[in-house]
N, C-alpha and C positions, 0 to 999 in steps of 0.2 A: 447182586448188591452193587450199587453205585458207590464209588469211593468219594470221600469228602476230604479235600485238602485245604488246610489253613496255611496261608502265607502271610507272615507278620509284617512285611515291608513291601513297598512297591517294587515290582520287577519289570524287566523289559517285556514288550509285547510278545516277542517270539517265544520267550520262555513261558510266559503265561499261556500262550496258545498250545504249547506242548502239554502242559498240565491239564488244560481244559478239554483236550482231546480224550483224556482218560478219566476225568473226575470233575465233580463240582468243586469250584475253587472259591474260597472265601479269602480275599486279599485285602489287607489294610491299604487304603488308597492314600493315606496321609503320611507326612514325614514324622509326626509324633507317634511313638509306640502306644499300643494298647496297654491299659492298666492290667495288672495280674488278674483282677476280677473279670475284666472284659475278655482277656485271652482264655481264661478258664471256661467261660460261658461258650465261647466259639469252638473250643476244643471238644466239647461234649459229644458231638456226632462225628468227630474227625477220625479218619484212618491214617492220615499223614500230616506232617507239619514241616514247612520250610522256615527255619529260624535264622535270626540275624543277631548282630552285636547287642541290640537293646533288649534281648530276651533273657529271662532266667527260668530254667526248667528245674523243678525240684519235685519231691515226693507229693507235696500238697497239690501242685498243679496237675501232675500225672494222674492223681486219684480222680480228677474230674474228667478224664479222657479215657474211658474204658475200652474204646475201639482203636486207640492209637497204636500203630505198628512201627512207625519210624519218625524220628526227628532228624531231618536232613539240614545240617547247619551250612549256611552260605558264608563260612568263615573258617579260619584255621585254629585260633585259640578258643577253647571251649571251657574255660574255667567257670563260666556261669551256668554250665549244664551238668547236672548231677548224673554221672555215668552209672554209678551203682544203683541209683533209683530207677533209671531207665532199664537196666539189666533185670532188676527184680520184677519190673512190670512187664517184661517181655517186649520191650521197645528197642528197636535198633537206634543207635546214635551214629551219625556219619558227619564227617567234616570235609573241607576242601584243603588238602594238606600242602599244596605247593604253588598255586597260582598267584598268591599274594607276595611271594618271595621277592621277585625282581623289582616290582614297583615300590615296595616298602624300603628295600635297600637303596634305591635311587633317591627316595625322599629323605632318608637318613643323611646321605651325603649332601643333599641340597640344604637341609637344615643346618648342618655343620658349617657349610660355606656361608650361608646367610647370617648365621650367628657370629662367626669369626670375622667376617668382613663388614659387619655393621649395616647390612642391607636395609633393615627396617628403619634405622635412624637416617640412613642416606636417602631413602625414598621420601621420608617426611621432610628432609631438608630441601630436596629438589622441589617439592610441592609448596614450600613455605613462601610467603610474599617476599619479594626482593632477592630471590636466589640469582646470583650473578656468575655462577661457574665455579671451577675448582679453587679450593683453598687447602692449606696444609692441615687437615684434620681427619678424624675417623680412621686413623691407622689401626689395622687389626692384625690378625694372625692367619697364617696359611697352613695347609696340610703338608706342603712340601717341606721335607726334612724334620717334620714334627714326630714326636713319640705319641703313638695313638694306641688305645686299647679298645678291644671289642669284648664286651661281657656277654657271654652266651654265643656259642658257636654251632647253633642249629642252622637250619636252612637260611634264615634271614641273616644271622651273624656271619656265616661264611660268604654270603652274597655281598655283604658290606665289605668284608676283607678283599674280595675279588676286585671291587671298585677302588678301594683305597690303594691297591697295588699300582694303579695308573697315576697316582699323584706324587710319587717319589717320596713317600714318608721315610723319616729316618729309621724308625722301626715300628713294627706292628705287633702288639702284645695280645694274647688271647687269655680269657678267663673262662674256663669251662673244664671241670674235672672229668667230664664224660665224652668230650669231643675235641677235635683239633682242626688245624688247617696247615698245609705245608708252608705257608708264608708267614706263620706267626710263631712266636715263642710263648708257650703257655706259662703263666705266672699266677700267683695268688691275687685275689681281689685287692688286698691291702697294698701289694707291690705295684699293681697297675695304677691304683689311685695315687700312690705316692710319687710316681714318675711321669705320668702321662699328661700331655697338654690337652688332648681330646680323649673323651671316654664315651663310647657308644654303648647304650644299654639295649640288648636284644634278647632278653630272657622272658620266658613265660611267667605268668603269675601262679605261684605255688605257695604253700605255707612257709617254705624255706626262703622264698625270694621276696616275700612281702616286706616292704621298707628295708630292702637290702642296702640301699643307700640312705643312711640316717645321719643324725647330727654328729654322732661319734665318728663315723667314717668321713664325713665332709670336713670335720675339723682336722683330720690327719691327711687330707688330700693335698696334692700339689697346689700351691696358691695360684689363683688365676685360671684354674682348670675350666675347660668348656665341656659341659655334660649334654649329651644328646640322647633322648629317650624315645624309642619306637617300639618298645616291648609292651608294658602295661603301666598305667599311671601309678598303681600302688606299689610298684617295685621301688619307688623312692618315697621318702617322707616329704611331701610337698611343703609342709610348714617349715621343715628344717632346710630345704632347698631355698625357700624364700628368705629365711633368716641369714643364710650364708651369702646370698646375693646382696641383701641390704647391708651386711657387714663388710662386703668387699672381699670376702675370702674365696668365693666361687666367681670365676670370671664370666660365666654365662650359662644359661640353661635353655635348651631348645627341646620342645616336646610335641609329639603328635598324639599323645595319649595322656589321660588324666584319671585320677583315682575315682572321680564321680562316675566314670563309665564302667567301673568294675562291679557289675550287677550281681555277681555271685557272692559278694561280701555283704552280709546283712548290715554291718556297721559302716559301710562306705560313706564317704562324704557326699553331700548332695550338690556341691558346686565346687568349682575351682577356687581355692582359697584366695580371698581378696589380696592378701599380702603377696601372693605369687603373681597375680595379675599386675600389681603395682610395682613389682620388683624391677630393678634396672637390668639391662643386658639379657633380655629374654626374647624368644621367638617361638610362637605357637601356631599350630595348624589343627583343625578340627577332625582328627582321625582320618587323614587323607591318604594313608599308606597304600591302600588298594584302590583309591579313587581315580582310576584310569578307565575310560569308557569301555574299551574292548576287554580289559581285565575283569571288570565287574560283570559284563555279559558272560564271559567264560566261567566265572565263579557261579553265577546263577544256573548256567547250563549243567555244570558239574554237580551242584546240589540236586538239580532235577534228575540227573542220571541216577544218583543214589536213591532218591525217593521213588522213581518209577521202577527201579529194579525190585524193590520190595513189593510194590503193587503187582508186579509180574511174578511174584513168588520166588525171587532170587535174593541172594545176599547182596547188600550194598557194597560196592567196591572199596569205598573209603570208610568202612565201619571202624569204630573205636571200641566196640564192645561185642560180646557174644551172648545174646539174651536167651540162650537155650533153644535155638532153632526158630524157624519161621512160624509165625502164627498162621492159622488157617485163613485162607482168603475169604 
């Protein structure tokens, strides 16, 4: 039996060649994701799937893929993938647990510096007609001697702390009841928001973390606070963030993630709120956390490792479920 692999996003040629050596590969050649209907149709003959950020896997989709044995995610956060549904259907679900950590932490620091030092406004000023050099304006804030909080001390959160240690912060606070870091003092979220000049959000999206930062918490946060989000867009209430920015209570918001990307939420917004796009003191990037060329290649290879392991009759090394044993080849 020839295996049939569905790949929902463009991948590097060398990874594609690895898969093609073992199976027929149906790869989406475009940047735009397939619709759920199109993906369901393509999965009907599939024995394996390599999934990406823009996919949502649920019971209804799996019902259209009777031969499917593994969904190998080329990502770390799998909130849009129904683990229980995969397990019930006898489908392995695997992720790439750590290759995204370092580049995402680097981008978080970059966003904080870009936001606090008015890089976006400064770039526009230099490009404007008549720019004549330095003037006394655009004074910002630095990480040196600042009180900084990191919400979520998983791999990415701890990597952010590691980098912050080189900036001479006044103190680094951590918010995570289940994890810590030797360089931080763990505090409650309310305390962190009340005293911190910078707050980094590095938490996964769960029912408990959805809109963790809402209008109530923003109203009680330190005035002028700078908020940096590299976790998931829906961890904040984007409308409330926009209102706090327009009112001048929040000093700035930088984000690499947006609620419209959280495909696992049926009621997710379909666009970044216009009020947030129009808000002052913002800096946005289009989910570039892992967008480093060699990192993306390594992520695809790792996802392929998991996928090919199942085709070889082995357990995927980065599995997140136990679907009752391997299905027959």
